[in-house]
C-alpha positions in Angstrom: -70.5 -41.7 -48.9 -68.8 -42.3 -52.8 -70.8 -42.2 -54.6 -70.6 -38.8 -55.9 -67.0 -38.6 -55.9 -66.1 -38.5 -59.4 -68.0 -35.6 -59.9 -66.8 -33.9 -56.7 -62.8 -34.6 -58.7 -63.9 -33.3 -61.4 -64.7 -30.4 -60.2 -61.9 -29.7 -58.2 -59.4 -30.7 -61.2 -61.4 -29.0 -63.7 -63.2 -26.4 -62.1 -60.4 -25.1 -59.5 -62.7 -25.6 -56.2 -61.0 -25.1 -53.8 -64.1 -25.8 -51.5 -63.9 -29.6 -52.4 -60.2 -29.6 -51.3 -61.8 -29.2 -47.6 -64.8 -31.8 -48.4 -62.5 -35.0 -49.7 -60.0 -34.3 -46.8 -63.0 -34.1 -44.4 -64.7 -37.3 -46.4 -61.3 -39.4 -46.0 -60.7 -39.0 -42.0 -64.3 -40.2 -41.7 -63.2 -42.9 -43.6 -60.4 -43.0 -41.1 -57.6 -42.0 -44.1 -55.0 -39.9 -42.5 -51.8 -38.2 -43.7 -48.7 -39.1 -42.3 -44.5 -38.3 -42.3 -42.2 -41.6 -42.6 -40.0 -40.8 -40.5 -41.3 -42.6 -37.6 -40.8 -45.5 -39.6 -37.8 -44.9 -41.8 -36.6 -44.1 -37.7 -37.1 -47.5 -36.9 -34.8 -48.5 -39.5 -32.0 -46.5 -38.3 -32.7 -48.3 -35.6 -32.8 -52.1 -37.1 -36.7 -52.9 -36.2 -37.0 -53.4 -39.8 -35.5 -54.4 -43.0 -35.3 -56.4 -46.0 -38.1 -54.1 -48.0 -38.1 -50.7 -50.0 -40.1 -48.5 -49.9 -42.2 -47.4 -53.4 -42.2 -43.7 -53.5 -44.7 -43.3 -57.2 -45.6 -40.0 -59.5 -48.3 -40.2 -60.8 -48.1 -38.0 -63.7 -51.6 -37.8 -65.5 -54.9 -39.8 -65.3 -54.3 -39.6 -61.4 -57.4 -40.6 -59.7 -58.2 -43.4 -61.6 -53.8 -44.4 -61.2 -54.6 -44.1 -57.8 -57.3 -46.5 -57.7 -55.6 -48.6 -59.5 -53.1 -48.5 -56.6 -55.4 -48.7 -54.0 -57.0 -52.6 -55.6 -54.2 -54.0 -54.6 -52.8 -51.9 -52.0 -56.1 -53.1 -50.0 -56.2 -56.8 -52.4 -52.1 -57.3 -50.5 -52.1 -55.7 -47.7 -49.9 -53.1 -48.7 -48.5 -50.5 -46.0 -45.4 -49.3 -46.8 -45.8 -47.2 -50.1 -45.7 -43.8 -50.9 -47.3 -40.6 -53.4 -45.0 -38.6 -54.8 -44.5 -35.3 -57.2 -41.9 -33.5 -58.7 -41.4 -30.0 -58.7 -41.3 -30.2 -62.7 -43.9 -32.8 -62.8 -46.4 -30.1 -60.6 -45.9 -27.6 -63.9 -45.3 -29.9 -67.4 -48.6 -32.5 -65.4 -50.7 -28.9 -64.2 -51.8 -30.3 -61.3 -49.7 -29.0 -58.1 -50.0 -30.3 -54.4 -53.5 -28.7 -53.3 -54.8 -31.1 -56.5 -52.8 -33.7 -56.2 -54.0 -34.9 -52.2 -56.6 -34.3 -52.4 -57.5 -36.6 -56.1 -55.9 -39.2 -54.4 -57.8 -39.3 -51.5 -60.9 -39.1 -53.2 -59.5 -42.2 -54.6 -58.5 -44.0 -51.4 -62.2 -43.1 -50.3 -64.1 -44.9 -54.1 -61.9 -47.5 -53.1 -62.5 -48.1 -49.5 -59.4 -47.8 -48.2 -58.3 -46.6 -44.1 -54.7 -45.9 -42.7 -51.9 -43.7 -43.4 -51.5 -42.5 -46.4 -47.9 -40.8 -47.1 -47.7 -37.7 -49.5 -44.0 -36.9 -50.9 -42.2 -33.7 -52.6 -40.0 -35.5 -54.9 -37.1 -33.3 -55.8 -38.2 -30.2 -54.7 -34.7 -29.3 -57.2 -32.9 -26.0 -57.3 -32.5 -24.6 -60.8 -28.6 -23.8 -60.5 -28.5 -21.0 -63.5 -30.7 -19.2 -61.2 -28.7 -20.3 -58.0 -25.2 -18.8 -59.3 -26.8 -15.7 -60.9 -26.9 -12.8 -58.1 -29.8 -10.9 -59.8 -32.0 -14.6 -59.4 -30.7 -16.6 -56.6 -32.9 -14.4 -54.5 -35.7 -15.6 -56.4 -34.9 -19.2 -57.3 -34.6 -19.5 -53.2 -38.0 -18.2 -52.6 -39.8 -20.0 -55.3 -38.4 -23.7 -53.9 -39.4 -22.1 -49.8 -42.9 -21.1 -51.9 -42.7 -24.4 -52.9 -42.7 -25.9 -49.9 -44.4 -24.1 -48.1 -48.0 -24.9 -50.3 -46.7 -28.7 -50.3 -47.0 -28.6 -46.6 -50.1 -26.9 -46.2 -51.7 -29.2 -48.8 -50.6 -32.6 -46.2 -47.3 -33.6 -48.4 -44.9 -34.2 -44.6 -42.5 -36.1 -46.7 -39.6 -33.3 -48.7 -37.1 -35.2 -50.9 -34.5 -32.0 -51.0 -32.9 -31.4 -54.0 -29.6 -29.4 -54.8 -27.7 -32.1 -56.2 -27.8 -29.8 -59.2 -25.5 -27.0 -57.5 -23.0 -29.9 -57.4 -19.6 -28.7 -59.4 -18.0 -32.2 -60.0 -15.5 -29.9 -62.4 -13.7 -29.1 -59.1 -10.9 -31.9 -57.8 -11.8 -31.4 -54.0 -15.0 -33.2 -53.1 -15.5 -30.8 -49.6 -15.7 -28.1 -52.8 -17.9 -29.9 -55.9 -20.7 -30.6 -52.9 -20.2 -26.9 -51.3 -23.3 -25.4 -52.7 -25.9 -28.4 -52.6 -24.8 -29.0 -48.5 -25.3 -25.1 -47.8 -28.2 -25.1 -49.3 -29.9 -28.2 -48.2 -29.3 -27.5 -44.3 -31.4 -24.1 -44.7 -34.0 -25.9 -46.9 -34.1 -28.8 -44.0 -34.2 -25.1 -41.3 -37.2 -23.8 -43.4 -39.5 -27.1 -43.0 -38.6 -27.6 -39.8 -40.0 -24.1 -39.1 -43.3 -25.0 -41.0 -43.9 -28.3 -38.2 -46.9 -28.9 -37.2 -47.0 -30.1 -33.2 -46.5 -33.6 -33.5 -45.7 -34.0 -37.1 -41.8 -34.5 -37.7 -41.6 -34.0 -41.5 -39.1 -36.4 -43.1 -36.3 -34.5 -45.2 -33.5 -36.5 -47.9 -31.2 -35.0 -49.6 -29.2 -35.6 -52.7 -25.6 -35.9 -53.7 -25.4 -36.7 -57.4 -27.9 -35.6 -60.7 -29.4 -38.7 -61.5 -28.0 -39.9 -64.8 -25.5 -38.7 -64.3 -21.7 -40.3 -63.1 -22.4 -43.2 -60.6 -22.1 -41.6 -56.5 -18.8 -42.8 -54.0 -18.7 -43.1 -50.8 -16.6 -40.0 -49.9 -19.7 -38.0 -51.4 -22.0 -39.1 -49.2 -19.4 -38.9 -45.9 -18.2 -34.7 -47.3 -21.5 -33.8 -48.1 -23.0 -35.4 -44.9 -20.1 -33.1 -42.9 -20.9 -30.4 -44.4 -24.2 -30.4 -44.1 -24.2 -31.3 -40.2 -21.7 -28.5 -39.9 -24.9 -26.2 -41.2 -27.3 -27.6 -39.2 -25.8 -27.0 -36.2 -24.9 -23.1 -36.6 -28.6 -23.1 -37.2 -29.3 -25.5 -34.5 -31.3 -27.6 -36.0 -32.7 -31.1 -35.5 -32.7 -33.5 -37.1 -31.2 -33.6 -40.3 -32.0 -36.1 -43.0 -33.2 -39.6 -42.9 -31.9 -40.4 -46.3 -30.1 -39.6 -49.6 -30.8 -40.0 -53.3 -27.8 -41.5 -54.9 -26.2 -41.9 -58.8 -26.2 -45.6 -59.4 -26.3 -46.1 -63.5 -30.0 -45.2 -63.5 -31.3 -42.5 -66.0 -35.6 -40.9 -65.9 -37.3 -41.9 -68.2 -34.5 -44.9 -68.8 -32.0 -44.3 -71.5 -33.9 -44.2 -75.1 -32.3 -46.0 -78.4 -32.5 -44.4 -82.0 -35.8 -46.5 -82.3 -37.4 -45.4 -79.2 -36.9 -48.6 -77.4 -35.6 -48.6 -73.8 -32.1 -49.7 -73.3 -31.2 -52.4 -71.3 -29.4 -50.4 -68.2 -27.1 -51.6 -65.8 -27.6 -50.7 -62.0 -24.6 -51.5 -60.0 -26.1 -52.8 -57.2 -22.8 -53.2 -55.4 -22.4 -49.7 -55.4 -25.9 -49.4 -53.8 -25.3 -51.3 -50.6 -22.2 -49.5 -50.2 -23.6 -46.3 -50.1 -26.8 -47.2 -48.2 -24.6 -48.7 -44.9 -22.7 -45.6 -45.7 -25.9 -43.6 -45.5 -26.4 -45.2 -42.2 -23.6 -44.5 -41.0 -24.6 -40.8 -40.1 -28.3 -42.5 -38.6 -30.3 -42.2 -41.4 -32.4 -44.9 -42.9 -30.2 -45.7 -46.0 -29.8 -44.5 -49.6 -32.4 -43.2 -52.2 -32.4 -45.3 -55.8 -34.0 -42.6 -58.7 -35.7 -43.5 -62.2 -36.0 -47.3 -61.8 -39.7 -47.8 -62.8 -38.3 -48.5 -66.7 -35.9 -51.3 -65.4 -36.5 -54.9 -66.2 -38.8 -56.6 -63.3 -35.8 -59.0 -62.7 -34.6 -55.8 -61.1 -36.7 -55.4 -58.5 -36.3 -58.1 -56.4 -32.1 -57.0 -55.8 -33.3 -53.4 -54.2 -34.2 -54.9 -50.7 -30.8 -56.8 -50.3 -29.3 -53.3 -51.1 -31.0 -52.0 -47.4 -31.9 -49.4 -50.4 -34.6 -47.1 -48.6 -36.8 -46.0 -51.0 -37.2 -46.6 -55.0 -39.2 -43.6 -57.1 -40.9 -44.7 -60.1 -42.4 -42.7 -62.8 -42.5 -43.1 -66.6 -43.1 -46.3 -66.4 -46.7 -45.8 -65.8 -46.7 -43.1 -67.8 -46.1 -45.1 -70.6 -49.1 -47.3 -70.0 -51.8 -44.8 -70.0 -50.0 -43.3 -73.5 -50.1 -47.1 -74.8 -53.5 -48.1 -74.1 -55.1 -44.8 -74.3 -57.3 -44.3 -78.2 -54.7 -44.0 -81.1 -56.2 -41.1 -82.5 -55.2 -38.8 -78.8 -51.8 -39.7 -78.9 -51.5 -39.0 -82.8 -53.0 -36.2 -82.0 -50.6 -35.1 -79.2 -47.6 -36.1 -81.3 -48.7 -34.0 -83.8 -48.5 -31.6 -81.7 -45.1 -32.2 -80.3 -43.7 -32.0 -83.7 -45.1 -28.5 -84.6 -44.8 -26.9 -80.8 -41.3 -28.5 -80.2 -39.5 -28.4 -83.2 -38.3 -32.1 -83.4 -34.3 -32.3 -84.7 -33.8 -33.4 -88.1 -32.4 -37.4 -87.8 -28.8 -36.9 -87.3 -25.5 -38.6 -85.8 -25.5 -38.8 -82.1 -23.5 -35.8 -80.6 -23.1 -34.3 -84.2 -21.6 -30.8 -83.1 -23.8 -28.4 -83.1 -22.8 -25.7 -86.1 -23.4 -22.7 -83.9 -21.8 -23.3 -79.7 -19.4 -25.5 -81.7 -20.4 -28.0 -78.9 -21.2 -32.0 -79.1 -25.3 -32.5 -78.3 -27.3 -35.1 -78.5 -29.2 -35.1 -81.6 -32.4 -37.2 -81.2 -34.1 -39.4 -83.8 -38.2 -38.6 -84.0 -38.7 -41.9 -81.8 -36.2 -40.6 -79.0 -37.5 -37.0 -79.2 -41.0 -38.3 -78.6 -40.2 -40.3 -76.3 -38.7 -37.9 -73.9 -40.7 -35.1 -75.3 -44.5 -37.2 -74.4 -44.4 -36.2 -70.8 -44.5 -32.7 -71.8 -48.0 -32.8 -73.3 -49.6 -34.6 -70.2 -50.6 -30.5 -68.9 -52.0 -29.1 -71.9 -54.1 -32.6 -73.0 -54.7 -33.0 -69.6 -58.5 -33.0 -69.9 -58.2 -35.2 -72.6 -56.7 -37.9 -70.8 -58.8 -37.6 -68.4 -61.4 -38.3 -70.8 -60.7 -40.9 -72.9 -63.1 -43.6 -73.5 -64.1 -46.1 -69.7 -63.2 -49.3 -72.1 -59.3 -47.6 -72.4 -59.2 -46.7 -68.8 -59.7 -49.6 -68.2 -57.0 -51.3 -70.1 -54.8 -49.4 -68.7 -56.2 -49.8 -64.8 -56.1 -53.6 -65.7 -51.9 -53.0 -67.2 -50.9 -50.5 -64.2 -52.7 -53.2 -61.4 -50.6 -55.8 -63.0 -47.8 -53.8 -62.6 -47.9 -52.7 -59.6 -49.2 -56.7 -58.5 -45.1 -57.2 -59.7 -43.2 -54.5 -57.7 -45.1 -55.1 -54.9 -44.2 -58.0 -54.0 -40.4 -57.9 -55.6 -39.7 -54.4 -53.6 -41.2 -56.9 -50.7 -43.9 -54.7 -49.3 -46.9 -57.5 -49.3 -48.2 -57.7 -45.8 -46.3 -54.7 -45.0 -49.4 -52.8 -43.7 -48.9 -55.1 -40.1 -45.3 -52.6 -40.0 -47.0 -49.8 -40.4 -49.7 -50.1 -37.7 -46.9 -50.3 -35.1 -46.0 -46.9 -35.9 -49.1 -45.5 -37.2 -51.7 -47.3 -34.8 -55.3 -47.4 -36.5 -58.2 -49.5 -36.0 
């Protein structure tokens, strides 16, 4: 059955053949692969039916088919059941892969590797653009764009949605209720919209966020105020259930903190704060807190996340970095030359130099910092070339990825979690 699956994936990705989506979905179902919501699993955590594991949510930005195959090989070998595939709103754009492509490509990888069982697909950081939202002329357009993204994703088989309107939080306001006002309001509105799209028998798992990742650390009062206001709005809308988890900030940064040399700085995660925040989240009948920006953290940190009660951890940049590290040097240099030309990196200057135009302080990046931060933007424009790298490079990337996933799965406590998953999503 899987002999021609690679050809189907190529046609789907590069010829945008819509018929292939249905064909792959049909084959996946025949093999015993089905898409699900994490709601049942997380509701069981609310009821203390399980503990001591943190679910990895994996963002695949490039080489999606090959990377997913690497994941499935480790999943099958280690009997992992609790794991998620996700993609953020921004990633959908700059990687040139919407959910109607992402989901079937990963299903195809599951078919190829002989995987059977439930798969969880998630919309990560379905984020509101604050400038557009607070512009009366663009607000409706922005909300409509978010709703379209949600609708299209659900139709593609994405039954887990992380709403991120933390961009609307106004920390300059002294009152936390005022800080979180628009965050709670729009999160409730989008929750209501999600519930209106649910198919019978499926409760979509919905997450929220109280503070932008990379900003100041969250505090328990952020969660209390946000949830009190959110629940009021939800009651007015006569909608239930509400959120099942909340993303918080504990010191991480998306992609990691890059030093002038281009190396990743060792960031300190406040695990005590994460533990307190997870406890606070659970007071509102939710499964726990969610940690973002974690893939580039030191490996020794990952043992700590299950101990804090964190329900989920989002991982992305480290896997992209592995692809860049082991792609042909000629392609990497071609991408860097394109970035230098099209993104016009600033000259090397002192960080936080004063912009002569705005007279405001801004971060001036070294070329190494710029390339590290900007290279994700090349994944869409160079998609076909990356997917076409020689097999020897793909084999090395797959080997390193598998080693990485093996370590992460062990440290996050999800090895042998298949039996737990079968308890809530039974299959033969």
